[in-house]
A tleap script that builds the chain and sets N, CA, C and O, in Angstrom:
source leaprc.protein.ff14SB
mol = sequence {
  NMET ASP THR TRP PRO LYS SER THR ARG PRO
  GLU PRO PRO ALA ASN PRO ASP ARG LEU ARG
  GLN ARG ILE ASP ARG GLY LEU GLY ALA ASP
  LYS VAL ASP PHE PRO ASP PRO ALA ALA ALA
  PRO LEU GLY THR ASP ASP GLU ALA ALA GLY
  THR PRO ILE THR ARG GLU GLN LEU HIE THR
  ALA LEU ALA HIE GLU THR ARG PRO GLU GLY
  GLY PRO ALA PRO ALA ARG SER GLY PRO GLN
  THR ASN THR ARG SER ASN MET ARG PHE VAL
  LEU LEU LEU VAL LEU GLY GLY ALA LEU LEU
  ILE ALA VAL THR ALA MET VAL THR CVAL
}
set mol.1.N position { -18.656 46.204 4.044 }
set mol.1.CA position { -18.647 45.299 2.914 }
set mol.1.C position { -19.301 44.147 3.443 }
set mol.1.O position { -19.186 43.886 4.641 }
set mol.2.N position { -20.059 43.342 2.582 }
set mol.2.CA position { -20.950 42.314 3.364 }
set mol.2.C position { -20.086 41.134 2.795 }
set mol.2.O position { -19.375 41.198 1.793 }
set mol.3.N position { -20.247 40.187 3.503 }
set mol.3.CA position { -19.855 39.013 3.260 }
set mol.3.C position { -20.685 38.067 2.803 }
set mol.3.O position { -21.848 38.234 3.172 }
set mol.4.N position { -20.415 36.771 1.869 }
set mol.4.CA position { -20.820 35.930 1.276 }
set mol.4.C position { -21.488 35.276 2.990 }
set mol.4.O position { -20.832 35.111 4.019 }
set mol.5.N position { -23.117 34.998 2.741 }
set mol.5.CA position { -23.660 33.953 3.533 }
set mol.5.C position { -23.088 32.561 3.731 }
set mol.5.O position { -22.912 31.995 2.652 }
set mol.6.N position { -22.823 32.004 4.555 }
set mol.6.CA position { -22.254 30.176 4.933 }
set mol.6.C position { -23.841 29.581 4.226 }
set mol.6.O position { -25.006 29.963 4.119 }
set mol.7.N position { -23.105 28.579 3.910 }
set mol.7.CA position { -23.877 27.608 3.112 }
set mol.7.C position { -24.630 26.622 4.107 }
set mol.7.O position { -23.963 25.940 4.886 }
set mol.8.N position { -25.845 26.554 4.086 }
set mol.8.CA position { -26.842 26.286 4.818 }
set mol.8.C position { -26.658 24.355 4.578 }
set mol.8.O position { -26.835 23.373 5.300 }
set mol.9.N position { -26.194 24.602 3.085 }
set mol.9.CA position { -26.020 22.710 2.987 }
set mol.9.C position { -25.374 21.862 3.394 }
set mol.9.O position { -24.283 22.351 3.687 }
set mol.10.N position { -25.396 20.806 3.603 }
set mol.10.CA position { -24.908 19.759 4.930 }
set mol.10.C position { -23.405 19.286 3.871 }
set mol.10.O position { -23.367 18.993 2.676 }
set mol.11.N position { -22.354 19.366 4.843 }
set mol.11.CA position { -20.952 18.908 3.882 }
set mol.11.C position { -21.526 17.553 3.535 }
set mol.11.O position { -22.472 16.956 4.048 }
set mol.12.N position { -20.592 17.155 2.375 }
set mol.12.CA position { -21.007 16.050 1.645 }
set mol.12.C position { -20.044 14.672 2.816 }
set mol.12.O position { -19.071 14.949 3.517 }
set mol.13.N position { -20.552 13.573 2.724 }
set mol.13.CA position { -20.140 12.408 3.538 }
set mol.13.C position { -18.433 12.053 2.970 }
set mol.13.O position { -18.249 11.916 1.761 }
set mol.14.N position { -17.435 11.944 3.803 }
set mol.14.CA position { -16.128 11.615 2.763 }
set mol.14.C position { -16.336 10.389 1.830 }
set mol.14.O position { -17.241 9.583 1.612 }
set mol.15.N position { -15.279 10.585 1.456 }
set mol.15.CA position { -15.236 9.693 0.136 }
set mol.15.C position { -13.925 8.659 0.153 }
set mol.15.O position { -13.009 9.179 -0.485 }
set mol.16.N position { -13.603 7.522 0.619 }
set mol.16.CA position { -12.702 6.829 0.525 }
set mol.16.C position { -12.140 6.746 -0.737 }
set mol.16.O position { -10.947 6.529 -0.948 }
set mol.17.N position { -13.244 6.966 -1.821 }
set mol.17.CA position { -12.295 6.822 -3.196 }
set mol.17.C position { -11.196 7.595 -3.524 }
set mol.17.O position { -10.330 7.406 -4.379 }
set mol.18.N position { -11.368 8.603 -2.628 }
set mol.18.CA position { -10.330 9.802 -3.013 }
set mol.18.C position { -8.926 9.160 -2.693 }
set mol.18.O position { -7.935 9.295 -3.411 }
set mol.19.N position { -8.990 8.268 -1.225 }
set mol.19.CA position { -7.546 7.919 -0.649 }
set mol.19.C position { -7.588 6.853 -1.850 }
set mol.19.O position { -6.631 7.182 -2.551 }
set mol.20.N position { -8.185 5.790 -2.420 }
set mol.20.CA position { -7.788 4.969 -3.645 }
set mol.20.C position { -7.413 5.308 -4.567 }
set mol.20.O position { -6.724 4.483 -5.168 }
set mol.21.N position { -7.664 6.971 -5.382 }
set mol.21.CA position { -7.314 7.193 -6.263 }
set mol.21.C position { -5.967 7.676 -6.165 }
set mol.21.O position { -5.163 7.555 -7.090 }
set mol.22.N position { -5.709 8.203 -5.102 }
set mol.22.CA position { -4.392 8.721 -4.639 }
set mol.22.C position { -2.958 7.736 -4.710 }
set mol.22.O position { -1.816 7.932 -5.125 }
set mol.23.N position { -3.701 6.532 -4.046 }
set mol.23.CA position { -2.888 5.044 -3.904 }
set mol.23.C position { -2.561 4.900 -5.604 }
set mol.23.O position { -1.427 5.100 -6.040 }
set mol.24.N position { -3.542 4.583 -6.354 }
set mol.24.CA position { -3.542 4.360 -7.672 }
set mol.24.C position { -2.543 4.694 -8.528 }
set mol.24.O position { -2.082 3.991 -9.427 }
set mol.25.N position { -2.051 6.403 -8.042 }
set mol.25.CA position { -1.521 7.161 -8.911 }
set mol.25.C position { -0.151 6.982 -8.823 }
set mol.25.O position { 0.735 7.370 -9.584 }
set mol.26.N position { -0.073 6.137 -7.466 }
set mol.26.CA position { 1.314 5.836 -7.257 }
set mol.26.C position { 1.905 6.812 -5.825 }
set mol.26.O position { 3.045 7.038 -5.421 }
set mol.27.N position { 0.740 7.172 -5.396 }
set mol.27.CA position { 1.148 8.493 -4.816 }
set mol.27.C position { 1.172 7.511 -3.111 }
set mol.27.O position { 1.295 8.194 -2.094 }
set mol.28.N position { 1.078 6.326 -3.002 }
set mol.28.CA position { 1.239 5.629 -1.611 }
set mol.28.C position { 2.427 5.094 -1.073 }
set mol.28.O position { 3.350 5.254 -1.872 }
set mol.29.N position { 2.693 4.653 -0.273 }
set mol.29.CA position { 4.344 4.339 0.112 }
set mol.29.C position { 5.157 3.317 -0.467 }
set mol.29.O position { 6.375 3.150 -0.527 }
set mol.30.N position { 4.017 2.581 -0.939 }
set mol.30.CA position { 4.601 1.223 -1.650 }
set mol.30.C position { 3.904 1.068 -2.946 }
set mol.30.O position { 4.445 0.197 -3.627 }
set mol.31.N position { 2.765 1.689 -3.577 }
set mol.31.CA position { 2.411 1.247 -4.687 }
set mol.31.C position { 3.331 1.822 -5.787 }
set mol.31.O position { 4.278 2.541 -5.469 }
set mol.32.N position { 3.033 1.476 -7.245 }
set mol.32.CA position { 3.412 2.233 -8.288 }
set mol.32.C position { 2.102 2.764 -9.140 }
set mol.32.O position { 0.985 2.422 -8.752 }
set mol.33.N position { 2.213 3.398 -10.019 }
set mol.33.CA position { 1.470 4.277 -10.649 }
set mol.33.C position { 0.404 3.242 -11.583 }
set mol.33.O position { 0.499 3.235 -12.810 }
set mol.34.N position { -0.590 2.397 -10.874 }
set mol.34.CA position { -1.454 1.310 -11.799 }
set mol.34.C position { -2.572 1.278 -10.987 }
set mol.34.O position { -2.566 1.159 -9.762 }
set mol.35.N position { -3.624 1.398 -11.781 }
set mol.35.CA position { -5.060 1.084 -10.812 }
set mol.35.C position { -4.869 -0.469 -10.640 }
set mol.35.O position { -4.220 -1.307 -11.267 }
set mol.36.N position { -5.739 -0.518 -9.481 }
set mol.36.CA position { -5.996 -1.873 -8.762 }
set mol.36.C position { -7.316 -2.363 -8.458 }
set mol.36.O position { -8.053 -2.306 -7.474 }
set mol.37.N position { -7.390 -2.917 -9.733 }
set mol.37.CA position { -8.881 -3.470 -9.791 }
set mol.37.C position { -9.465 -4.490 -8.187 }
set mol.37.O position { -8.810 -5.430 -7.737 }
set mol.38.N position { -10.589 -4.068 -7.677 }
set mol.38.CA position { -10.679 -4.335 -6.233 }
set mol.38.C position { -12.409 -4.764 -6.578 }
set mol.38.O position { -13.289 -4.120 -7.149 }
set mol.39.N position { -12.412 -6.204 -5.919 }
set mol.39.CA position { -13.911 -6.821 -5.534 }
set mol.39.C position { -14.520 -5.615 -4.847 }
set mol.39.O position { -15.553 -5.180 -5.356 }
set mol.40.N position { -14.147 -5.140 -4.007 }
set mol.40.CA position { -14.734 -4.769 -2.838 }
set mol.40.C position { -13.633 -2.849 -2.776 }
set mol.40.O position { -12.630 -2.772 -2.067 }
set mol.41.N position { -13.915 -2.140 -3.260 }
set mol.41.CA position { -12.956 -1.092 -2.986 }
set mol.41.C position { -13.259 -0.239 -1.541 }
set mol.41.O position { -14.334 -0.334 -0.947 }
set mol.42.N position { -12.085 0.643 -1.062 }
set mol.42.CA position { -11.966 0.551 0.020 }
set mol.42.C position { -13.586 1.483 0.606 }
set mol.42.O position { -14.231 2.315 -0.032 }
set mol.43.N position { -13.774 1.093 1.615 }
set mol.43.CA position { -15.001 1.683 2.506 }
set mol.43.C position { -16.159 1.182 2.270 }
set mol.43.O position { -17.214 1.674 2.669 }
set mol.44.N position { -16.028 -0.030 1.477 }
set mol.44.CA position { -17.190 -0.557 0.739 }
set mol.44.C position { -17.995 -0.974 2.182 }
set mol.44.O position { -19.111 -0.661 2.599 }
set mol.45.N position { -16.924 -1.817 2.746 }
set mol.45.CA position { -17.236 -3.111 4.076 }
set mol.45.C position { -17.933 -1.756 4.826 }
set mol.45.O position { -19.132 -1.484 4.884 }
set mol.46.N position { -17.187 -1.261 5.185 }
set mol.46.CA position { -17.761 0.414 6.076 }
set mol.46.C position { -18.979 0.717 5.960 }
set mol.46.O position { -19.715 0.722 6.946 }
set mol.47.N position { -19.430 1.037 4.679 }
set mol.47.CA position { -20.920 1.509 4.161 }
set mol.47.C position { -21.839 0.612 4.317 }
set mol.47.O position { -22.915 0.778 4.890 }
set mol.48.N position { -21.404 -0.459 3.762 }
set mol.48.CA position { -22.149 -1.659 3.985 }
set mol.48.C position { -22.657 -1.954 4.982 }
set mol.48.O position { -23.812 -2.369 5.067 }
set mol.49.N position { -21.660 -1.747 6.179 }
set mol.49.CA position { -21.966 -2.156 7.739 }
set mol.49.C position { -23.047 -0.791 8.236 }
set mol.49.O position { -23.653 -0.815 9.307 }
set mol.50.N position { -23.120 0.092 7.474 }
set mol.50.CA position { -24.197 1.017 8.247 }
set mol.50.C position { -22.910 2.080 9.095 }
set mol.50.O position { -23.404 2.938 9.826 }
set mol.51.N position { -21.408 2.053 9.028 }
set mol.51.CA position { -21.014 2.820 9.591 }
set mol.51.C position { -20.134 3.740 8.816 }
set mol.51.O position { -19.082 4.090 9.352 }
set mol.52.N position { -20.452 4.216 7.519 }
set mol.52.CA position { -19.333 5.118 7.117 }
set mol.52.C position { -18.273 5.889 7.284 }
set mol.52.O position { -18.791 6.897 7.764 }
set mol.53.N position { -17.212 6.084 7.217 }
set mol.53.CA position { -15.774 6.852 7.851 }
set mol.53.C position { -16.147 8.242 7.834 }
set mol.53.O position { -16.769 8.781 6.919 }
set mol.54.N position { -15.763 8.766 8.823 }
set mol.54.CA position { -15.783 10.092 9.245 }
set mol.54.C position { -14.784 10.438 8.073 }
set mol.54.O position { -14.082 9.773 7.311 }
set mol.55.N position { -15.174 12.509 8.378 }
set mol.55.CA position { -14.010 12.959 7.330 }
set mol.55.C position { -12.405 13.004 8.269 }
set mol.55.O position { -11.304 12.976 7.720 }
set mol.56.N position { -12.619 13.072 9.662 }
set mol.56.CA position { -11.224 13.044 10.187 }
set mol.56.C position { -10.905 11.657 10.107 }
set mol.56.O position { -9.714 11.931 10.252 }
set mol.57.N position { -10.891 10.064 9.979 }
set mol.57.CA position { -10.796 9.269 9.712 }
set mol.57.C position { -10.351 9.528 8.094 }
set mol.57.O position { -9.133 9.386 7.984 }
set mol.58.N position { -10.899 9.813 7.023 }
set mol.58.CA position { -10.358 10.131 5.955 }
set mol.58.C position { -9.164 10.583 5.878 }
set mol.58.O position { -8.289 9.819 5.470 }
set mol.59.N position { -8.903 11.642 6.171 }
set mol.59.CA position { -8.174 12.252 6.440 }
set mol.59.C position { -6.454 12.171 7.296 }
set mol.59.O position { -5.348 12.680 7.107 }
set mol.60.N position { -7.030 11.291 8.205 }
set mol.60.CA position { -6.082 10.480 9.006 }
set mol.60.C position { -5.366 9.539 7.854 }
set mol.60.O position { -4.164 9.277 7.812 }
set mol.61.N position { -6.157 9.189 7.131 }
set mol.61.CA position { -6.087 7.799 6.645 }
set mol.61.C position { -5.119 8.638 5.235 }
set mol.61.O position { -4.089 8.030 4.943 }
set mol.62.N position { -5.329 9.599 4.621 }
set mol.62.CA position { -4.449 10.286 3.542 }
set mol.62.C position { -2.893 11.000 3.703 }
set mol.62.O position { -2.002 11.189 2.875 }
set mol.63.N position { -3.018 11.360 5.438 }
set mol.63.CA position { -1.968 11.922 5.743 }
set mol.63.C position { -0.843 10.468 6.412 }
set mol.63.O position { 0.240 10.639 6.972 }
set mol.64.N position { -1.273 9.597 6.233 }
set mol.64.CA position { -0.561 8.193 6.680 }
set mol.64.C position { -0.226 7.009 5.666 }
set mol.64.O position { 0.640 6.162 5.884 }
set mol.65.N position { -1.023 7.063 4.538 }
set mol.65.CA position { -1.032 6.427 3.369 }
set mol.65.C position { -0.432 6.919 2.398 }
set mol.65.O position { 0.475 6.283 1.861 }
set mol.66.N position { -0.858 8.336 1.896 }
set mol.66.CA position { -0.274 8.780 0.885 }
set mol.66.C position { 0.837 9.996 0.813 }
set mol.66.O position { 1.035 10.506 1.915 }
set mol.67.N position { 1.470 10.463 -0.088 }
set mol.67.CA position { 2.742 11.619 0.148 }
set mol.67.C position { 2.044 12.962 -0.858 }
set mol.67.O position { 1.298 12.680 -1.796 }
set mol.68.N position { 2.327 14.139 -0.586 }
set mol.68.CA position { 2.244 15.097 -1.196 }
set mol.68.C position { 2.553 14.870 -2.606 }
set mol.68.O position { 3.231 13.851 -2.733 }
set mol.69.N position { 2.313 15.420 -3.640 }
set mol.69.CA position { 2.563 15.678 -4.639 }
set mol.69.C position { 3.736 15.735 -4.924 }
set mol.69.O position { 4.090 16.709 -4.260 }
set mol.70.N position { 4.784 15.311 -5.551 }
set mol.70.CA position { 6.415 15.522 -5.008 }
set mol.70.C position { 7.026 15.339 -3.841 }
set mol.70.O position { 8.103 15.823 -3.493 }
set mol.71.N position { 6.220 14.529 -3.153 }
set mol.71.CA position { 7.196 14.971 -1.522 }
set mol.71.C position { 7.622 13.450 -1.494 }
set mol.71.O position { 7.492 12.516 -2.285 }
set mol.72.N position { 8.310 13.634 0.030 }
set mol.72.CA position { 8.832 12.083 0.252 }
set mol.72.C position { 7.695 11.290 0.547 }
set mol.72.O position { 6.592 11.824 0.658 }
set mol.73.N position { 7.863 9.993 0.694 }
set mol.73.CA position { 7.286 8.573 0.583 }
set mol.73.C position { 7.183 8.311 2.227 }
set mol.73.O position { 8.173 8.144 2.940 }
set mol.74.N position { 5.785 8.305 2.702 }
set mol.74.CA position { 5.448 7.870 4.426 }
set mol.74.C position { 6.359 6.845 4.598 }
set mol.74.O position { 6.823 6.251 3.625 }
set mol.75.N position { 6.699 6.542 5.878 }
set mol.75.CA position { 7.361 5.284 6.209 }
set mol.75.C position { 7.056 4.028 5.645 }
set mol.75.O position { 5.858 3.746 5.651 }
set mol.76.N position { 7.864 3.166 5.138 }
set mol.76.CA position { 7.010 2.135 4.298 }
set mol.76.C position { 7.956 0.719 4.687 }
set mol.76.O position { 9.163 0.737 4.927 }
set mol.77.N position { 7.091 -0.465 4.678 }
set mol.77.CA position { 8.346 -1.465 4.478 }
set mol.77.C position { 8.041 -2.309 3.048 }
set mol.77.O position { 6.967 -2.671 2.569 }
set mol.78.N position { 9.296 -2.460 2.607 }
set mol.78.CA position { 9.085 -2.772 1.150 }
set mol.78.C position { 10.187 -3.953 1.144 }
set mol.78.O position { 10.510 -4.611 2.133 }
set mol.79.N position { 10.669 -4.085 -0.079 }
set mol.79.CA position { 11.893 -5.099 -0.675 }
set mol.79.C position { 13.348 -4.965 0.072 }
set mol.79.O position { 13.613 -3.773 0.230 }
set mol.80.N position { 14.053 -5.564 0.421 }
set mol.80.CA position { 15.324 -5.444 1.309 }
set mol.80.C position { 15.992 -5.033 0.167 }
set mol.80.O position { 15.946 -5.592 -0.929 }
set mol.81.N position { 16.639 -3.996 0.472 }
set mol.81.CA position { 17.987 -3.195 -0.263 }
set mol.81.C position { 19.435 -3.492 -0.263 }
set mol.81.O position { 20.264 -3.172 -1.115 }
set mol.82.N position { 19.642 -4.304 1.081 }
set mol.82.CA position { 20.367 -4.884 1.642 }
set mol.82.C position { 21.074 -6.083 0.595 }
set mol.82.O position { 20.576 -7.208 0.643 }
set mol.83.N position { 22.133 -5.855 -0.263 }
set mol.83.CA position { 22.900 -6.602 -1.352 }
set mol.83.C position { 23.808 -7.530 -0.847 }
set mol.83.O position { 24.300 -8.486 -1.447 }
set mol.84.N position { 24.004 -7.148 0.385 }
set mol.84.CA position { 25.006 -8.069 0.877 }
set mol.84.C position { 24.363 -9.581 1.315 }
set mol.84.O position { 24.757 -10.720 1.065 }
set mol.85.N position { 23.321 -9.131 2.000 }
set mol.85.CA position { 22.276 -10.310 2.575 }
set mol.85.C position { 21.725 -11.153 1.401 }
set mol.85.O position { 21.768 -12.378 1.282 }
set mol.86.N position { 21.123 -10.110 0.444 }
set mol.86.CA position { 20.763 -10.832 -0.638 }
set mol.86.C position { 21.475 -12.289 -1.272 }
set mol.86.O position { 20.991 -13.403 -1.472 }
set mol.87.N position { 22.898 -11.706 -1.492 }
set mol.87.CA position { 23.967 -12.392 -1.937 }
set mol.87.C position { 24.088 -13.506 -1.119 }
set mol.87.O position { 24.207 -14.546 -1.767 }
set mol.88.N position { 24.097 -13.640 0.080 }
set mol.88.CA position { 24.556 -14.578 0.828 }
set mol.88.C position { 23.412 -15.452 1.043 }
set mol.88.O position { 23.715 -16.542 1.528 }
set mol.89.N position { 21.766 -15.195 0.729 }
set mol.89.CA position { 20.870 -15.806 0.523 }
set mol.89.C position { 20.525 -16.727 -0.850 }
set mol.89.O position { 19.881 -17.776 -0.825 }
set mol.90.N position { 20.966 -16.242 -1.773 }
set mol.90.CA position { 21.463 -16.666 -3.179 }
set mol.90.C position { 22.807 -17.699 -3.026 }
set mol.90.O position { 22.809 -18.740 -3.682 }
set mol.91.N position { 23.756 -17.424 -2.283 }
set mol.91.CA position { 24.780 -18.667 -2.163 }
set mol.91.C position { 24.319 -20.055 -1.245 }
set mol.91.O position { 24.460 -21.267 -1.402 }
set mol.92.N position { 23.666 -19.148 -0.160 }
set mol.92.CA position { 23.117 -20.619 0.359 }
set mol.92.C position { 22.122 -20.999 -0.355 }
set mol.92.O position { 22.339 -22.143 -0.755 }
set mol.93.N position { 21.064 -20.570 -0.736 }
set mol.93.CA position { 20.162 -21.280 -2.004 }
set mol.93.C position { 21.272 -22.978 -3.105 }
set mol.93.O position { 21.165 -24.204 -3.150 }
set mol.94.N position { 22.080 -22.034 -3.670 }
set mol.94.CA position { 22.870 -22.507 -4.447 }
set mol.94.C position { 23.734 -23.689 -3.665 }
set mol.94.O position { 23.817 -24.737 -4.306 }
set mol.95.N position { 24.293 -23.671 -2.562 }
set mol.95.CA position { 25.198 -24.515 -1.653 }
set mol.95.C position { 24.106 -25.690 -1.042 }
set mol.95.O position { 24.439 -26.862 -0.862 }
set mol.96.N position { 22.826 -25.182 -0.778 }
set mol.96.CA position { 21.915 -26.162 -0.499 }
set mol.96.C position { 21.655 -26.987 -1.528 }
set mol.96.O position { 21.692 -28.194 -1.288 }
set mol.97.N position { 21.363 -26.572 -2.773 }
set mol.97.CA position { 20.919 -27.480 -4.365 }
set mol.97.C position { 22.132 -28.500 -4.320 }
set mol.97.O position { 21.901 -29.701 -4.179 }
set mol.98.N position { 23.300 -28.063 -4.429 }
set mol.98.CA position { 24.525 -28.585 -4.933 }
set mol.98.C position { 24.581 -29.748 -4.055 }
set mol.98.O position { 24.689 -30.887 -4.512 }
set mol.99.N position { 24.501 -29.453 -2.601 }
set mol.99.CA position { 24.457 -30.905 -1.567 }
set mol.99.C position { 23.399 -32.008 -1.822 }
set mol.99.O position { 23.476 -33.236 -1.772 }
set mol.100.N position { 22.250 -31.045 -2.149 }
set mol.100.CA position { 20.801 -32.169 -1.818 }
set mol.100.C position { 21.364 -33.128 -3.386 }
set mol.100.O position { 20.980 -34.286 -3.549 }
set mol.101.N position { 22.042 -32.614 -4.140 }
set mol.101.CA position { 22.316 -33.255 -5.861 }
set mol.101.C position { 23.071 -34.215 -5.392 }
set mol.101.O position { 22.737 -35.394 -5.507 }
set mol.102.N position { 24.393 -33.764 -4.694 }
set mol.102.CA position { 25.524 -34.848 -4.415 }
set mol.102.C position { 24.945 -36.081 -3.060 }
set mol.102.O position { 25.290 -37.261 -3.005 }
set mol.103.N position { 24.225 -35.534 -2.313 }
set mol.103.CA position { 23.501 -36.753 -1.396 }
set mol.103.C position { 22.470 -37.717 -2.044 }
set mol.103.O position { 22.322 -38.857 -1.605 }
set mol.104.N position { 21.601 -37.129 -3.336 }
set mol.104.CA position { 20.924 -38.186 -3.797 }
set mol.104.C position { 21.939 -39.057 -5.146 }
set mol.104.O position { 21.544 -40.080 -5.705 }
set mol.105.N position { 23.042 -38.482 -5.402 }
set mol.105.CA position { 23.592 -39.270 -6.844 }
set mol.105.C position { 24.691 -39.829 -5.488 }
set mol.105.O position { 25.715 -39.927 -6.164 }
set mol.106.N position { 24.945 -40.071 -4.660 }
set mol.106.CA position { 25.505 -40.936 -3.500 }
set mol.106.C position { 24.626 -42.174 -2.999 }
set mol.106.O position { 25.085 -43.316 -2.959 }
set mol.107.N position { 23.196 -41.816 -2.584 }
set mol.107.CA position { 22.366 -43.061 -2.297 }
set mol.107.C position { 21.950 -43.569 -3.336 }
set mol.107.O position { 21.477 -44.699 -3.216 }
set mol.108.N position { 21.965 -42.963 -4.673 }
set mol.108.CA position { 21.353 -43.962 -5.704 }
set mol.108.C position { 22.489 -44.613 -6.910 }
set mol.108.O position { 22.139 -44.920 -8.050 }
set mol.109.N position { 23.833 -44.733 -6.406 }
set mol.109.CA position { 24.924 -45.531 -6.957 }
set mol.109.C position { 25.010 -46.502 -5.994 }
set mol.109.O position { 25.845 -47.401 -6.097 }
savepdb mol mol.pdb
quit
């Protein structure tokens, strides 16, 4: 049984647009599903400098910046979810504001 001959066409260059599309579809660590208009899309600076990214760099970025469809999100730093700490911060702001008002009222009297 004969096998198909391997293609002699060169492999196309890595396309950072794939990474941007995955991130815009909400498959990134901390991004919602919404397009992000950019004046200089991902990869533009590299391409303009004459050093486009390699396939290995693109695969590494895809692995670190995005998650598979329906898979867990990669490690991220996002909004704080510690409600106790958030409440302390709000309380501190309210008390600081009340103190500022009280001091201002005493000075102006």
